[in-house]
C-alpha positions in Angstrom: 0.0 0.0 0.0 1.6 3.3 -1.1 0.2 5.7 1.4 2.7 8.5 0.4 1.5 8.4 -3.2 -2.2 8.4 -2.1 -1.6 11.4 0.2 0.3 13.4 -2.4 -2.5 12.7 -5.0 -5.2 13.8 -2.6 -3.3 17.0 -1.6 -2.8 17.8 -5.3 -6.5 17.5 -6.0 -7.4 19.5 -2.9 -5.0 22.3 -3.9 -6.6 22.4 -7.4 -10.0 22.8 -5.7 -8.7 25.6 -3.4 -7.2 27.4 -6.3 -10.4 27.2 -8.2 -12.4 28.5 -5.3 -10.0 31.4 -4.7 -10.4 32.6 -8.3 -14.1 31.9 -8.9 -16.0 34.7 -10.7 -12.8 36.8 -11.0 -12.2 36.8 -7.2 -8.7 36.9 -5.8 -9.2 35.5 -2.3 -6.2 36.0 0.1 -4.4 32.7 0.8 -1.5 33.8 3.0 -3.0 31.9 6.0 -3.7 28.6 4.2 -0.4 26.8 4.8 -0.4 27.7 8.5 -4.0 26.6 8.9 -3.3 23.3 7.2 -0.3 22.7 9.5 -2.2 23.5 12.7 -5.3 21.5 11.6 -3.2 18.5 10.8 -1.4 18.7 14.1 -4.8 18.9 16.0 -6.3 16.0 14.1 -3.2 13.8 14.7 -3.3 14.7 18.4 -7.0 13.7 18.5 -6.0 10.3 17.2 -3.7 9.8 20.2 -0.3 10.7 18.7 2.3 12.5 20.8 4.2 15.6 19.8 7.4 13.6 19.1 5.7 11.3 16.7 3.9 14.2 14.9 7.2 16.2 14.7 8.8 13.1 13.0 5.9 12.8 10.6 6.6 16.4 9.5 10.3 15.8 9.3 10.9 18.5 12.0 13.2 18.5 15.1 11.1 18.5 18.2 12.3 22.0 19.2 11.5 23.4 15.7 8.1 21.7 15.8 7.3 23.3 19.2 8.6 26.7 18.0 6.4 26.6 14.9 3.3 25.6 17.0 4.0 28.4 19.4 4.4 31.0 16.7 1.3 30.0 14.8 -0.9 29.4 17.8 -0.4 32.7 19.6 1.7 35.9 19.5 5.0 35.7 21.3 4.4 39.4 22.2 0.8 39.1 23.4 0.1 35.7 25.0 -3.3 34.2 24.6 -3.9 35.8 21.2 -3.0 34.8 17.7 -0.5 37.1 16.0 -3.2 37.9 13.4 -5.7 38.9 16.0 -3.1 40.9 18.1 -1.9 43.0 15.1 -5.5 43.8 13.9 -6.6 44.8 17.4 -3.5 47.0 17.9 -4.3 48.8 14.6 -8.0 49.1 15.3 -7.3 50.8 18.7 -5.2 53.5 17.0 -6.0 55.9 14.1 -2.8 55.4 12.1 0.1 53.0 12.8 3.5 53.0 11.0 5.0 49.7 9.9 8.2 50.5 12.0 6.0 50.9 15.1 4.3 47.6 14.4 7.6 45.8 14.0 8.9 47.3 17.2 5.6 46.5 19.1 5.8 42.8 18.0 9.5 42.5 18.1 9.3 39.1 19.9 7.5 37.7 16.8 9.2 36.7 13.6 9.5 39.8 11.5 8.6 38.1 8.2 5.5 36.6 9.9 4.4 40.0 11.0 4.8 41.4 7.5 2.8 38.4 6.1 0.0 39.0 8.6 -0.1 42.7 7.6 -0.3 41.7 3.9 -3.1 39.3 4.6 -5.1 42.0 6.5 -4.7 44.4 3.7 -5.7 41.8 1.1 -8.8 41.0 3.3 -9.7 44.8 3.3 -9.7 44.8 7.1 -6.9 47.4 7.0 -5.6 49.9 4.4 -2.1 51.1 3.9 -0.3 54.2 2.4 3.3 55.1 2.0 6.4 53.1 1.3 9.0 50.9 3.2 9.0 51.5 7.0 7.1 54.8 6.5 4.1 52.7 5.4 1.1 53.6 7.5 -1.8 51.4 8.3 -5.3 52.2 9.4 -8.3 50.0 10.2 -11.3 49.8 7.9 -14.3 51.9 9.0 -17.6 50.3 9.8 -19.0 51.6 6.5 -16.1 50.1 4.6 -16.5 46.8 6.5 -20.2 46.7 5.6 -19.2 47.1 2.0 -16.8 44.2 2.2 -19.5 42.0 3.9 -22.0 43.0 1.3 -19.8 41.2 -1.2 -20.1 38.0 0.9 -23.9 37.8 1.7 -25.0 36.8 5.2 -27.2 34.2 3.6 -24.1 32.4 2.2 -22.6 32.3 5.7 -25.9 31.1 7.2 -26.2 28.4 4.6 -22.7 27.1 5.5 -23.6 27.0 9.2 -26.9 25.1 8.3 -25.0 22.5 6.3 -22.6 22.0 9.2 -25.3 21.5 11.7 -27.3 19.2 9.4 -24.2 17.0 9.0 -23.2 16.6 12.7 -26.4 17.2 14.6 -27.2 17.4 17.4 -24.3 19.7 17.9 -23.0 22.6 20.0 -21.9 26.0 19.0 -18.3 25.2 19.6 -18.5 22.1 17.4 -20.0 24.1 14.5 -17.2 26.7 14.9 -14.6 23.9 14.5 -16.3 22.6 11.4 -17.0 26.0 9.8 -14.3 28.4 11.1 -15.5 32.0 11.2 -15.7 35.1 13.4 -17.8 34.7 16.6 -20.1 37.5 15.6 -20.7 35.9 12.1 -21.6 32.6 13.7 -23.9 34.2 16.3 -25.7 36.2 13.6 -26.0 33.1 11.4 -27.5 31.0 14.2 -30.0 33.8 15.1 -31.0 34.1 11.4 -31.5 30.3 11.1 -33.4 30.0 14.3 -35.7 32.9 13.4 -36.5 31.3 10.0 -37.1 27.9 11.6 -34.3 26.3 9.5 -32.6 25.0 12.7 -33.8 24.2 16.2 -32.2 24.7 19.6 -32.7 22.6 22.7 -30.8 22.6 26.0 -28.9 19.6 27.4 -26.4 19.6 30.2 -26.5 23.4 30.5 -25.6 24.1 26.8 -27.6 24.6 23.6 -27.8 21.8 21.1 -28.7 22.6 17.5 -30.5 20.4 15.0 -31.6 20.7 11.4 -34.2 18.4 10.1 -33.8 19.4 6.5 -31.2 21.3 4.5 -32.1 21.9 0.8 -30.3 24.4 -1.4 -32.7 25.0 -4.3 -31.6 24.4 -7.9 -30.7 27.6 -9.7 -30.0 29.7 -6.6 -26.9 32.0 -6.7 -26.9 32.4 -2.9 -25.4 29.7 -0.8 -23.4 28.0 -3.5 -20.5 27.9 -1.1 -22.6 25.7 1.2 -23.4 23.3 -1.6 -19.7 22.9 -2.5 -18.9 22.4 1.2 -21.7 19.9 1.6 -20.5 17.9 -1.4 -16.9 17.8 -0.3 -17.7 17.0 3.3 -19.9 14.1 2.2 -17.1 12.7 0.1 -14.6 13.1 2.9 -17.0 11.6 5.5 -17.5 8.5 3.4 -13.8 8.0 2.9 -12.9 8.6 6.6 -15.7 6.4 7.8 -14.5 3.6 5.6 -10.8 4.0 6.6 -11.8 4.1 10.3 -13.5 0.8 9.9 -10.3 -0.6 8.5 -11.8 -1.3 5.1 -9.3 -1.2 2.3 -11.3 -3.2 -0.3 -14.9 -2.9 -1.6 -17.5 -5.6 -1.4 -20.8 -5.7 -3.4 -23.1 -5.2 -0.4 -21.1 -2.5 1.3 -23.2 0.3 2.8 -20.2 2.6 3.3 -17.9 3.7 0.5 -18.1 5.0 -3.1 -18.0 4.0 -6.7 -16.8 5.9 -9.8 -17.7 5.0 -13.4 -16.5 6.5 -16.6 -18.8 6.2 -19.6 -17.4 7.0 -23.1 -19.7 8.5 -25.7 -19.5 9.7 -29.2 -21.6 12.4 -30.9 -25.0 10.8 -31.8 -24.5 7.8 -29.5 -27.9 6.1 -29.0 -27.4 6.1 -25.2 -26.1 9.7 -25.0 -29.3 11.3 -23.7 -29.9 8.6 -21.2 -26.3 8.9 -19.9 -26.3 12.7 -19.6 -29.6 12.5 -17.8 -28.1 10.2 -15.2 -27.5 12.7 -12.5 -31.0 14.3 -12.7 -32.5 10.8 -12.6 -30.5 9.9 -9.5 -31.5 13.2 -7.8 -35.2 12.5 -8.4 -34.9 8.9 -7.2 -33.1 10.0 -3.9 -35.5 12.9 -3.4 -38.5 10.7 -3.7 -37.0 8.1 -1.3 -36.2 10.8 1.2 -39.7 12.2 1.0 -41.2 8.7 1.8 -38.7 8.1 4.6 -39.5 11.5 6.2 -43.3 10.8 5.9 -42.9 7.5 7.7 -40.6 8.9 10.4 -43.2 11.7 11.1 -45.7 8.9 12.0 -43.4 7.1 14.4 -42.2 7.9 17.9 -38.4 7.9 17.6 -37.6 8.7 21.2 -36.4 5.2 22.2 -35.1 4.2 18.8 -31.5 4.1 17.8 -31.1 6.1 14.6 -28.5 6.3 11.9 -28.1 8.6 9.0 -27.3 7.5 5.5 -25.3 10.1 3.5 -25.6 9.7 -0.3 -23.4 11.8 -2.6 -23.7 11.8 -6.4 -21.6 13.9 -8.7 -21.1 14.1 -12.4 -18.9 15.9 -14.9 -18.6 15.8 -18.7 -15.1 16.0 -20.2 -14.5 16.7 -23.9 -11.5 15.0 -25.4 -8.9 17.7 -26.2 -7.9 15.7 -29.3 -11.4 15.8 -30.6 -13.1 18.8 -32.3 -15.7 20.6 -30.3 -18.7 18.3 -29.8 -16.5 15.2 -30.0 -16.3 12.3 -27.5 -17.4 13.0 -23.9 
């Protein structure tokens, strides 16, 4: 089993997806934080599987001291303990009218200078701060409330709410903290999204053990909508990853005909005018209709049954389809 090859291939495909998302519709999303986020997320996931710091450091090819240094640098500011460097720098600028770069480098002198500069660049790219001037005379100021509202208007609240709804629907019943781990965002954004979803009846909240638990009975993103497409992409990708992780956790490395967990991929080659072309291209819509009808019948039955004392399980079914035109063929050739 070539685990290294498999990991490299999956990373490559994930990088392609991130690059596509970052440039969708002409956008140029800032990516300065991605590498650090991936590193910290991997470390946390490996720790949750019971691995110690020494083993994790070896897996990354790092000396233990270098590993701990990197974790410390990324987790919080060396200058302001308890805060990430990103948060500490933004707060410092917000609390002042104008701040020179030289002043910032002096204020956060215990932190790596290149990291400080990278955080400043990321904040500017995110339109959370603005800069003028050159070199160390560069001055920074925080975006005003009106400017922030304009930035937020480009990323509708409904899109954020849809992402939260998808997360709750996938891991329900769940807590606020669990949702925040699954869909990382600012605390205020999450609270606003939860309030919006609760008011609209799209999620429900109950209390258990002194904390709120959120549930979502149904999560449907209508066909043709231009709002919440991010949630649809997130839902698709999460369903795929969930199926793979569930299968790997069960120790299954080969497929059997009656498996309830896993996935299958088929490639169907067509030529222009193929007698089964229409039937093949209609495959996804047919599967959608079949699953929608089944879910409607299951929901109707469940509504007539008391589920209080029943052990429930959720079946997650994902179907995707793409049509690729052979580059060697003229337009309209084999698909």
